[in-house]
Backbone as CSV, one residue per row, in Angstrom:
resi,resn,N_x,N_y,N_z,CA_x,CA_y,CA_z,C_x,C_y,C_z
1,UNK,24.895,98.231,45.983,23.757,98.894,46.137,24.044,100.459,46.196
2,UNK,23.630,100.956,44.908,23.977,102.563,45.251,22.902,103.428,45.892
3,UNK,22.947,104.424,46.549,22.215,105.450,47.495,21.451,106.025,46.297
4,UNK,21.734,106.236,45.274,20.780,106.931,44.463,20.120,106.176,43.954
5,UNK,18.487,106.678,44.523,17.728,105.738,43.580,16.473,106.494,42.265
6,UNK,15.863,105.980,41.657,15.218,106.145,40.697,13.866,106.380,41.141
7,UNK,13.225,107.836,40.865,11.622,108.146,40.913,11.093,107.875,39.833
8,UNK,10.158,106.467,39.728,9.696,106.203,38.610,8.343,106.583,38.756
9,UNK,8.388,108.043,37.590,7.149,108.601,36.861,6.631,109.186,38.412
10,UNK,7.583,110.102,39.180,7.098,110.746,40.302,6.640,111.598,39.543
11,UNK,5.079,111.882,40.044,4.386,113.450,39.031,4.723,114.470,39.312
12,UNK,5.139,114.541,40.586,5.199,116.241,40.781,6.561,116.223,40.214
13,UNK,7.816,115.594,40.415,9.060,116.229,39.637,9.139,116.120,38.200
14,UNK,7.877,115.074,37.317,8.336,114.377,35.892,7.465,116.315,35.961
15,UNK,6.709,116.466,36.143,5.703,117.883,36.057,6.646,119.163,35.920
16,UNK,7.076,119.131,37.356,8.412,120.251,37.612,9.273,120.278,36.565
17,UNK,9.840,119.070,36.245,11.408,119.101,35.054,10.866,119.514,33.932
18,UNK,9.461,118.895,33.152,8.973,119.165,32.196,8.851,120.747,31.930
19,UNK,7.641,121.205,32.994,7.258,122.691,32.979,9.066,123.572,33.199
20,UNK,10.254,123.394,33.109,11.385,124.082,33.729,11.709,123.979,32.342
21,UNK,11.658,122.694,31.509,11.998,122.691,29.627,11.147,123.867,28.836
22,UNK,9.808,123.696,29.299,9.309,124.770,28.657,9.455,125.967,29.026
23,UNK,9.886,126.074,29.957,10.159,127.393,30.723,11.077,128.292,29.869
24,UNK,12.243,127.186,29.804,13.413,127.429,29.330,13.577,128.078,27.850
25,UNK,12.549,127.123,27.588,12.462,127.458,25.596,11.497,128.790,25.595
26,UNK,10.854,128.836,25.992,10.156,130.397,26.150,10.966,131.426,26.528
27,UNK,11.760,131.342,27.614,12.551,132.387,27.838,14.038,132.567,27.182
28,UNK,14.242,131.658,26.290,15.314,131.855,25.404,14.580,132.336,24.090
29,UNK,13.440,132.310,23.798,13.196,133.143,22.671,12.779,134.740,23.162
30,UNK,12.131,134.879,24.411,12.631,136.329,25.043,13.320,136.758,24.974
31,UNK,14.430,136.160,25.354,16.065,136.779,25.547,16.245,136.904,24.032
32,UNK,16.498,136.565,23.210,16.400,136.747,22.041,15.525,137.742,21.050
33,UNK,14.751,137.927,21.569,13.596,139.146,21.032,14.248,140.583,21.587
34,UNK,14.497,140.152,22.948,14.863,141.526,24.141,16.230,142.005,23.484
35,UNK,17.326,140.958,23.267,18.668,141.203,22.984,18.845,142.062,21.599
36,UNK,18.086,141.426,20.336,18.024,142.017,19.666,17.242,143.501,19.549
37,UNK,16.664,143.278,20.085,15.848,145.086,20.385,16.631,145.896,21.140
38,UNK,17.294,145.321,22.017,18.292,146.034,22.667,19.430,146.392,22.287
39,UNK,19.622,145.972,21.139,20.965,146.050,20.264,20.818,147.078,19.026
40,UNK,19.552,146.543,18.752,19.333,147.555,17.620,18.608,149.163,18.254
41,UNK,18.312,149.138,19.216,17.628,150.375,20.049,18.568,151.102,20.744
42,UNK,19.645,150.126,21.043,20.532,150.946,22.071,20.064,151.031,23.229
43,UNK,19.307,150.032,23.318,17.839,150.425,25.152,18.702,149.469,26.452
44,UNK,19.354,150.015,27.056,20.000,149.178,28.055,18.317,148.126,28.685
45,UNK,16.993,148.779,29.149,16.614,148.271,29.806,15.974,146.674,29.323
46,UNK,16.356,146.975,27.865,15.921,145.695,26.844,17.416,144.675,27.208
47,UNK,18.396,145.059,27.308,19.428,144.275,27.313,19.419,143.466,28.882
48,UNK,18.792,144.330,29.794,18.994,144.233,31.273,17.566,142.715,31.279
49,UNK,16.720,142.858,30.505,15.430,142.083,30.706,16.579,140.898,29.975
50,UNK,17.069,140.863,28.544,17.510,139.774,27.900,18.645,138.919,28.575
51,UNK,19.310,139.867,30.076,20.156,139.064,30.746,19.658,138.164,31.945
52,UNK,18.398,138.425,32.088,17.616,138.411,32.993,16.992,136.868,32.466
53,UNK,16.741,136.965,31.490,16.683,135.355,30.646,17.745,134.673,30.759
54,UNK,18.596,135.057,30.655,19.760,133.839,30.310,19.902,133.505,31.992
55,UNK,19.702,134.271,32.725,20.333,133.786,34.200,19.326,132.726,34.719
56,UNK,17.601,133.149,34.324,16.552,132.516,34.611,17.137,130.990,33.640
57,UNK,17.498,130.747,32.567,17.931,129.682,31.521,19.141,128.560,32.175
58,UNK,19.911,129.404,32.796,20.818,128.728,33.882,20.467,128.538,34.763
59,UNK,20.083,129.194,35.421,18.941,128.160,36.851,18.064,127.068,36.718
60,UNK,17.205,127.029,35.446,16.378,126.018,35.225,17.050,125.161,34.479
61,UNK,18.382,125.247,34.070,19.264,124.462,33.444,20.207,123.400,34.524
62,UNK,20.677,123.984,35.674,21.167,123.488,36.643,20.120,122.757,37.509
63,UNK,19.096,122.689,37.817,17.956,121.936,38.733,17.970,121.230,37.499
64,UNK,17.432,120.813,36.632,17.656,120.031,35.367,18.187,119.090,35.367
65,UNK,19.286,119.453,35.106,20.680,118.506,34.966,21.139,117.565,36.156
66,UNK,20.697,118.026,37.536,20.629,117.391,39.002,19.943,116.329,38.743
67,UNK,18.566,116.677,38.430,17.004,116.054,38.851,16.436,114.800,37.651
68,UNK,17.101,115.226,36.269,16.451,114.627,35.202,16.903,113.180,35.300
69,UNK,18.241,112.701,35.630,18.463,111.774,35.624,17.694,110.601,36.501
70,UNK,16.851,110.820,37.163,16.593,110.106,38.451,15.192,110.091,38.464
71,UNK,14.268,110.272,36.998,13.196,110.186,36.297,13.542,109.015,35.432
72,UNK,13.043,107.706,35.364,12.767,106.604,34.548,11.763,106.372,33.649
73,UNK,11.441,105.541,32.867,10.282,105.118,32.405,9.828,103.608,32.820
74,UNK,8.810,103.546,33.421,8.865,102.439,34.648,8.641,100.720,33.474
75,UNK,8.389,100.730,32.188,8.491,99.905,31.278,9.769,99.701,31.183
76,UNK,10.453,100.778,30.155,11.781,100.373,29.963,12.959,100.536,30.540
77,UNK,12.522,101.373,31.748,13.889,101.925,32.734,15.021,102.885,32.112
78,UNK,14.533,103.654,31.059,14.907,104.492,30.234,14.804,105.582,31.252
79,UNK,16.110,106.883,31.093,15.888,108.196,31.333,14.785,109.071,30.500
80,UNK,13.764,109.497,30.668,12.859,109.940,29.556,12.727,111.383,29.475
81,UNK,13.424,112.026,30.217,13.942,113.406,29.987,15.331,113.832,29.950
82,UNK,16.227,112.790,29.422,17.364,113.008,29.213,17.675,112.839,27.493
83,UNK,18.775,113.870,27.141,18.795,113.918,25.786,19.856,112.976,25.441
84,UNK,19.533,111.707,25.262,20.529,110.916,24.816,20.694,110.441,23.416
85,UNK,21.906,110.317,22.565,21.926,109.463,21.443,21.713,108.573,21.130
86,UNK,21.015,107.644,21.997,20.702,106.058,21.567,19.226,106.230,20.949
87,UNK,19.355,105.126,20.134,18.052,104.365,19.386,16.286,104.802,20.128
88,UNK,15.697,105.831,19.216,14.170,105.652,19.525,13.532,104.810,18.973
89,UNK,12.288,104.709,19.302,11.117,104.092,19.006,11.011,104.650,17.666
90,UNK,10.792,103.828,16.308,10.560,103.936,15.297,9.436,105.201,15.222
91,UNK,8.462,104.795,15.807,7.651,106.007,15.834,7.726,107.192,16.732
92,UNK,8.564,107.504,17.093,8.766,108.393,18.335,9.327,109.719,17.396
93,UNK,8.411,111.072,17.318,8.469,111.915,16.638,9.122,113.251,18.007
94,UNK,9.620,113.894,16.785,10.059,115.484,17.179,9.243,116.804,17.861
95,UNK,9.690,117.817,18.080,8.941,118.779,18.239,10.191,120.382,18.114
96,UNK,10.250,120.799,17.011,11.392,121.419,16.808,12.676,120.911,17.015
97,UNK,13.024,120.078,16.690,14.193,118.868,16.833,14.446,118.129,17.633
98,UNK,13.748,117.991,18.671,13.309,117.375,20.068,12.738,116.713,20.581
99,UNK,12.639,115.298,20.941,12.192,114.195,21.797,11.490,114.875,23.186
100,UNK,12.799,115.332,24.080,11.842,115.661,25.056,11.370,117.184,25.122
101,UNK,11.034,117.699,23.794,10.563,119.202,23.877,9.127,118.674,24.268
102,UNK,8.982,117.566,22.878,7.499,117.403,22.839,6.958,116.240,23.866
103,UNK,7.931,115.593,24.339,7.432,114.941,25.853,7.213,115.951,27.028
104,UNK,7.793,116.846,26.987,7.699,117.911,27.995,6.611,118.681,28.129
105,UNK,6.189,119.142,26.668,4.650,119.540,26.559,3.557,118.708,26.176
106,UNK,3.508,117.391,26.110,2.497,116.331,26.824,2.306,116.454,27.976
107,UNK,3.367,116.343,28.990,2.982,115.993,30.260,2.401,117.126,30.635
108,UNK,2.856,118.275,30.299,2.650,120.111,30.752,1.277,120.109,30.655
109,UNK,0.843,119.417,29.213,-0.705,120.059,28.747,-1.536,118.890,28.388
110,UNK,-1.131,117.701,28.804,-2.355,116.664,28.876,-2.160,115.543,29.685
111,UNK,-1.227,115.498,30.622,-1.144,114.859,31.959,-0.805,113.379,31.178
112,UNK,-0.411,113.566,30.316,0.055,112.050,29.442,1.192,111.972,28.704
113,UNK,2.146,111.105,28.423,2.756,110.996,27.344,3.562,110.041,27.028
114,UNK,4.180,110.012,25.547,4.449,108.522,24.762,5.686,108.686,24.858
115,UNK,6.400,107.359,25.645,7.516,107.456,25.817,8.264,107.211,24.492
116,UNK,9.424,107.994,24.078,10.295,108.138,23.055,10.815,106.816,22.661
117,UNK,11.085,105.920,24.058,12.252,104.856,24.195,11.345,103.419,23.105
118,UNK,10.161,103.286,24.090,9.116,102.074,24.033,8.194,101.780,23.815
119,UNK,7.344,103.445,23.571,6.402,104.032,22.648,4.954,103.148,23.383
120,UNK,5.388,103.585,24.867,4.268,103.123,25.607,3.799,104.437,26.390
121,UNK,2.291,104.523,26.125,1.737,105.847,26.527,1.532,105.523,27.743
122,UNK,1.658,106.562,29.016,1.222,106.891,30.653,0.855,107.919,30.464
123,UNK,-0.817,107.411,31.132,-1.536,109.041,31.757,-2.147,108.426,33.461
124,UNK,-2.138,109.738,33.773,-2.659,109.862,35.479,-3.499,110.804,35.318
125,UNK,-4.396,110.570,36.193,-5.643,111.588,36.458,-5.458,111.973,38.026
126,UNK,-5.268,112.922,38.364,-5.828,112.785,39.882,-4.427,112.633,40.858
127,UNK,-5.206,112.005,41.961,-4.017,111.271,43.299,-4.060,109.919,43.030
128,UNK,-3.771,108.881,43.510,-3.517,107.504,43.572,-4.631,107.356,44.313
129,UNK,-5.527,106.323,44.081,-6.427,105.721,45.245,-5.498,104.963,46.196
130,UNK,-5.668,105.263,47.657,-5.219,104.097,48.604,-6.198,104.022,49.811
131,UNK,-5.844,103.122,50.844,-6.705,102.953,52.031,-6.635,104.104,52.846
132,UNK,-7.436,104.535,53.298,-7.653,105.512,54.337,-7.887,104.556,55.828
133,UNK,-7.392,105.781,56.496,-7.836,105.272,57.856,-8.916,105.730,58.306
134,UNK,-9.795,104.375,58.841,-11.449,105.069,59.593,-10.632,105.876,61.031
135,UNK,-11.360,106.824,61.110,-11.102,107.767,62.193,-12.290,107.513,62.924
136,UNK,-13.671,106.526,62.773,-13.726,106.115,63.589,-13.925,104.746,64.833
137,UNK,-13.047,103.812,63.987,-12.796,102.796,64.301,-11.182,102.807,64.976
138,UNK,-11.229,102.171,65.931,-9.622,101.909,66.437,-9.117,101.035,66.023
């Protein structure tokens, strides 16, 4: 057995990686806008902002590429944040040509998502209820 375990829908990592994906798309759009403005107006400050956006995209991509394979769907055991060319469910939908971008936006804004491989809806609210220790009894 390998030492690399899967995180079955770890809420923290699933939310963070989805947020990183959304921030990468926004940073890409902002970087393109500032690069074209900097090239058109020949302003170095606009080009510095575009370079900072590129650096942010590269940093978030490195974090995403390290951690995205560890989060799998509990039903079909597929890696849900990985861009793979395997067959998706026939009801899976795209957003701007990407299945994972749609999934990331669902996770960030609705706290639920529809798996693009098995078409199962997963939703969570708050923390899991568990047994708490009784402070009065020993």
